[in-house]
N, C-alpha and C positions, 0 to 999 in steps of 0.2 A: 261610593257605596256604603251603606250602613252595615256594620259587622253583625253577623248572625251565625249561630252554631247549629249544626245538624239540620240545616234547612235544605229541602229538596224541591226541585222544579221538575214537573212532569210535562213534556211537550208531546201531545198526541191529538190528531185531528178527529179521531172517532170518540164521541162523547162517552159511550158505555165503557170502552177500554180506559179512557182517561179517568173516569170516576172510580173504576175498579182499582186502578193503580193507586189513586189517591187514598182510597179507603184502606188498602193493604198497608201502605206506608204510615198512615196516620194512626189507625186504630190498633194494628198489630205490632208496629215498631215504635210508636210514640213520637214520630217525627213531625216537624212543621212542613207542610206540603202546599205548594202553589201549583197552579196548572196553567197551560197555554194551549190554545186550539191550533196554532200553527207556528212554524219556525220563526217567522218575522216577529210575532208577539213575544216568543220566548227570548229572542236576542235582546229586545228592548228591556225585558224584565231582568235579564242577566246584567245588563249595563247599569241598572238602577239599584239592584238589590244583590247582596252577597249570598250565594248559594254554595253549599258544600258539594252537592251531587246534582247532575242533570240526567234524567231518564228521558230519552227522546226516541220517537219513531223516526225511521229513515225517510219514509215517503210521506211528505206533508205538503200542503199548498203554501204558496208565497216563498217559503224558504225550506228546502229539504234538510233532513238531519245532517247529511254530509256538508252542505253549505253552512249549516249552523256550527259544525265542528271547525270548519275552515275559518269562520269569523272569530270563534273563540280563540283559536291558535293565533290568528293575526293580531287580535287585540289583547292577547295574553290575559284573558279573563280566568282567574283562578277557580276553576270548577272541574270536578272529575265527571267524565261522561260515560254513561251506560246507554247503549243503543238497543232498540227492540225492532224486530223485523219478522216478516212472514217467512215461510219455508223457502220461497223462491228468492229471497233477498240475502241469503247467507254469504254469498260472494261480496255483496256490498258491505255487509257487517264486518267481514274480515278486512276489507279495505279501510273501513272506518277505524278499526283498531290500529292499522298501520299509520293512520293520520293522527292518532293520539287518543282514541277512545279506550277506556279502561277495560270494558267487557261488553258482550252482547248477549241478548236473550231472544229466543225464537218464540213468536206468538203462537198460541196463548202462553204467557209466561207462567211457569210453575211457581206458586206463591212462596214455597219454602226455599227454593233455589234462588229466586229473585231477592228474597230477604237476606240470604247469605251474601250474595254479590253486593247488594247495597251496603251491608255492614262492612265488608272489606273495602269498598270504595270510600266510605266515610273514614275508616282508619287510615287509608292511604292519603286522603285529603288532609286529615288532621296532622299527619307527619310532614307533609309538604308545607303546610301553613306554619308549623313550628320551625322548620328549617328556614323559611323565608323571614320569619320574625327574628330568629337568632342572627341571621345574616344582616338584617337591618340594624339590630342592636349593636352588632360588632362594628359595623361601619360608623354608627353614631359614636361609639366609644373611641374610635381611632380616626376621627375626621374633624376638620376645622374649616368652615367656610368652603366646603367642597374639595379640600385637600386631604387625601386619605393617607394615613401613616401610622406606624406603631413605634417609630424611632424616637427615643428620648431626646435626641438632638433636634429633631423637627418639632417636638412638643415644646422645647425651650423657645423656638422661633415663634410658635403660636402664642406663648405666654408674652413674648415681647410685643407681638402684634396687638394683643389685648391691652398692654400697658400704654401704647401710643394711640389708642383708638380715639381719645379726646383731643389729639393734637393735629397739627398740619405739618409736622416735621418731615423733612426730606429723608428718603430711605435709599440706601445703596445695597443692592442684592448681588452677592458674588457667588458664582457656581459654575461648574462645568456645563458643557453643551448637553441639553436634554434633561437637566435635573428638575425642571419645573419652575423656573424663576418667574415666568409670567403667571402661573397659577398662584404663586405666593403673592405676587403683586395684586392680583385680583382679590385675594383674601384680605390684603391690607385695605383695599378700597371698600370691600363689603363691610369690614369691621369698623371703618372710619366714620365716626358719628357726624363730623362736620361735612363730609364729602360723599357719603355713600348714596345720597339722593341725586347726585350729579352723574355724569357719564364716566365710564372708564375708557380712555383712549390709549391705544398702544401703537408705537411706531418703532420700526427697526432702523436705527440710525446708520447701520452699515449697508443697508440696501439701497440708499439713495445718494447720488452725487451731491456735492456741497450746495450748488445752486438750487436744486430741487428740495434739499433738506431744509434750507432756510425758508422757502416759500411754504413748505408743508408744516413747519412749526409755527411760523409767525403770520402766515397768510400774505396777501399782496393786494395792492390797489390796482384798479383798472388802468391799463397802459403803462404799468411800471416796468414791463419788459415785453419783448416780442412774444405774442401769444396770450398775453394777459388781457383777454377781451372783457372780463368782468372783475369786480371785486371778489376776493375769496378769503374767507376766514381760515386761520391756521389752527393747528391742534391745541395750542395754548388757549386760544379764545373759545374754541368749541368745548374744551374740557373745563371751562370756568365753573367753579362750584363742585367739581369732581376730581378725578385722578388722571394724571398723564404719565404713562409708562414709557420711559426712554430705554429701549433695549439696545444692547451693544454700544453703550455710551463711550467705551474706550476707542471706538472707531470714528468718533466725531473729529473733523479737521480742526486744527488749532484756531483758525480764524472764526469758526463757529463756536468754539469753546468760550471765546470772549463774550459773545452775545448771550450764550446760555448763562454765563456767570452773572451778567447784568440782570437778567430776568429773575434769577434766583435771589439776588440781593435786593432788588427794588420791587419785585412783583409787578413790573410794568414792561411793556414792549411797544414797538411800532411795527405795523405791517410793512412789508417790502414796498418801497416807493411811497410810503406815507409819512406823515409828520405827527399824527394824533397819537398821544400816549395813552395806551389802553391798560387799565388796572385789572388784575386777575387774582382770584383766590383758588389756587390749584395745588393739590398735593402732588408733588413730583416723586416718582419712584424710578430710579435708574438701575440698570442691571448690566453686568458684563461677565464674561468668562476669563477675562484677562486680569493680570496683576497690575492694577493701576499705579501702585507704588513704584513698580519697576518702570512703567511708562513715564512717570514723573521724573525719575532719575535720568532717563534717556532723553528728556526734553520733548517727549511726544504728547504729554498731557499736562495741562496747567495745574500747578500745585494748589493755587487758590480755588480753582474749580473742584479739585479733588476733595479739599476740606469742606467746601460748601455742600458737596454731595454726601460726604461721609459723616452725616449727622447721626443717623441710625443705621448701623451696619448689620446685615444679615448674611451669613455664609451658609449656603445650602450644601450639605454633604452629598457626595456622589452616591449612587445606588449601591456600589460595591462596599461602602462603609455603613450602610444600613440594610443588611441582608434580611432583617425581620420584616421589611416592607415588601419583599418580592411576592410573597404569598397573598397578602392583602390587596396589593395592586393587581396581581394576576386575576384575582376573583372579580375585582372591579371592572377590569377590561373584558373579562368573559361576559359580564352582564351588558357591557356597552356594545360589544360586537356580536352578540348572539343573533342568529338569523331570525327574521320575523316568522312567527308561527312555530318556532322550534324551542325546545327546552334550553335553558342556559347551560352551556358546556361546563364541565369541571376539568381541572387539570389532574391527570393521573399521577400516581406516586412517583413513577420513574421520570416522567416529564418534569414534575416539580423538583425532583432531586437535581436535574440538569439546570433548571432555572436558578436554583439556590446556589449553584457552584459557578455560574457564569460571572465574568468580570464586569459585563455591561459597560463597554466603552461609550456607548450612546445613551447610557443611563435610562431614565424612565421612558423616554421616547422610544428607545430601542426595544424595551420590554413591551410597550404598548403595541408596536408594530409586530412583534413576534406573536403576541396573543391574538391580534387581529388576523394574521395569516393562519394561525392554528384554528381559530373559530371557523374560518372559511373551508379549510381542508379536512376538518374533523367531521366524520359522518355518523358516529355512534354516540355522540354526547360526551365522550371522554377524550381529552387531549392526550395524545401519546407523543413520545419523542420524535417519531416520524413526521408529526404535524408541525414541529418547530422549524424555524429557518436553519439551514445547514451551519451557518456561522455560530449559532447558539447551540445547536445539538452536538457540535464537536467539542464544545468547551466543558471543562470541569474545573475543579478548584485551581485558582491561580492562573487560569487560562490555559492550562496544559492540556495536551491532547489525551483523551482517555485511552492510552496505549496499554494493550495487554499482549503478553507473549503468546503466540499461537504457533505451536510446532507443526501444525498441519499446513501452514503456508510458508512459502519461501522467505528467507531472511531479507533478501533484497527488496521484496515487495513491501514488507513491513517497515523497512528503513526509509523507503520512498514516502510512505504515508507520514511517518514521524517527521521527516525533513520538511514536507509540505506544510504540516501543522505548525512547525516552528517558524517557517518562512512567513506564513500568514500572520502569526502573532507578532513577529518582528516588524512587519510592514504596517500593521494596524497601529502599533505603538509609535512608529515614526510619523505616520499620517496624523495621529492625534497630537503629537508634539508640534507639527508644522501646520496644523489646522487644515489638512487636506490639500496643501499646496504641493503640486507634483515637483516643481523645480527645487523648492527647499528640501523636500523629502529626498530627492536625488542627491543633493549636496550632503545632507546629513548621513545618508547610508553609503555614499560612495558609488552608487549605481547610476546609470544613465537614465534620462527622462523616459526614453523608449522602454527600457527595462522595467521601470516603475509602472508605467502605463500598462505594459503587458501583464505584469504580476497582479495589478489591481483587477484587470479583466479576468485573469485566470482564477483568482480567489473570490470573484464576484463581490468585491468590496464597494460599498456605496460611499464615495468621497463626501457627499453632501452632509452626512451625519457628523463629520468632523469640522464643518465650516460654520454651521448656523446653530443657534439655540432655538 
C-alpha cells in the first residue's frame, strides 16, 4: 500500500448518501476522500491504498459492513472504522463496535457530530500509526538478521558475524538449552556472502542413531544396506553452496567424529556404500550446550575435531544474564502469537515485573512458550500475571517464591507453600544439571526414581525443556 495521510474511504451503496458524505468530508474538513458503492469494492480499495478512516454503511450488497470489518481484522488492515446505520440497525452497530469499530452514526448523520467523530478517529489512527512506527524502529535498532536483542554481549556476537561474512570459516556456537543457537546459525547463513544464496540445512545430531546419522549426513547409494532402494543425497551434498548446521555436536559418536573430521579437513566425502569422492563448498556451523573441553578430557570427544570446529567460537549468554532482552522479546512474541483479527496484546506492568525477575531455566524458548500461552488466555488485550504459566508466575528474583507474611492465614499453610516452592526450585536445578535424566537426577538428589517422577508430575515440570535445544 502507498502511504497516505488523512485519507478517508466512504463505503455506501446509496449514491445520494455517498456523495453527501464525500462533500462533507472533502469541502468542510479538507480531507482526501474516495468512495465505494459496496463492501466488496471497499475491501479491494483498502488492500491497495492506505486509508486512515473508513466510514461504512452496515447494510450493503456483495459484502456487508460487518463482513468488511471482519475482513479488516483478519487481514490486519490498519484503518479506523466508523459505521453508519438506520434507526433499526442500532443493535448491529453496537455489535460492530464490539468487533472493533471506533464509533457509529445513525442515519441521517448529523454533519457537526460526524465531523467531530471523524476528527477523533483520525487522531486515534495517527497515534496507532506512530506507535507501530516506533515499534518497528525499535526492533530495527535491536535486531540483526531476525535475531532481536538489546544485550551488548549479543551485539558483540553480531559484530563477529559481520566480520566473518566474507569467509567460509567453521563456527562453533556454545549455549544453554533454548538460548537461540539455531537462530544465530541462521543469522550467520544470511550474513554469509559466499553461502547465503544456498540453502540452510539443520540436523540434530542427538536425535538420530549412528547408522541413520551417517546416511543423513553423507547420503547412500542404492543397495548399500537393507532398505536402500534408491540413491539418496545427504545433508552435506544438499547444502553444497550453503550452510549446514550440526546441532548437539557433542552427542556425535566417536566413530562418526572421525568421518566428520575428514570432511572438514578435505571438504570431500563419499556416500554410504559409494566410492565416488564428492567435493563440497559448505559453511559448517556446529552447536552444543555441553562443555566440549570437558568431553575431550574424558575421551568422549576427539581433540582434533574440537580444534577443527572451534575456529570461530560464539558463546550465547543465557537469558538470565541478559535481562534487558526480556521486554523486547516479550513484545516480539506478543506480535507473533496475537490472535487473527485481534489487536496485538501488551504485557501489563505487574506481569512484566514477574517476567523480568524470572530465572528462565528454559531461556528464550521458555519465554516464548509463556507469551504464547498468555496470548491465548488473555481476553482484554493486556497480559496479566494470571495469564502466565504457573512456574513463571511463582518466580521472582533469584527464583525465590514471592513469599509474604500473612497473619490472616495459618502458619502451617504458609510454610507448606514455601516448602513446595523450594522443592520445585531444587528439582528444576537438579534436572537442568542432569539434562532431564530421571535416573541421574535421583542419584544426584539421593531420592528414588519413583519419588523424582512423582514430584515432576506434582510440580507440572516439563522434562523436555532440559533435554533438547
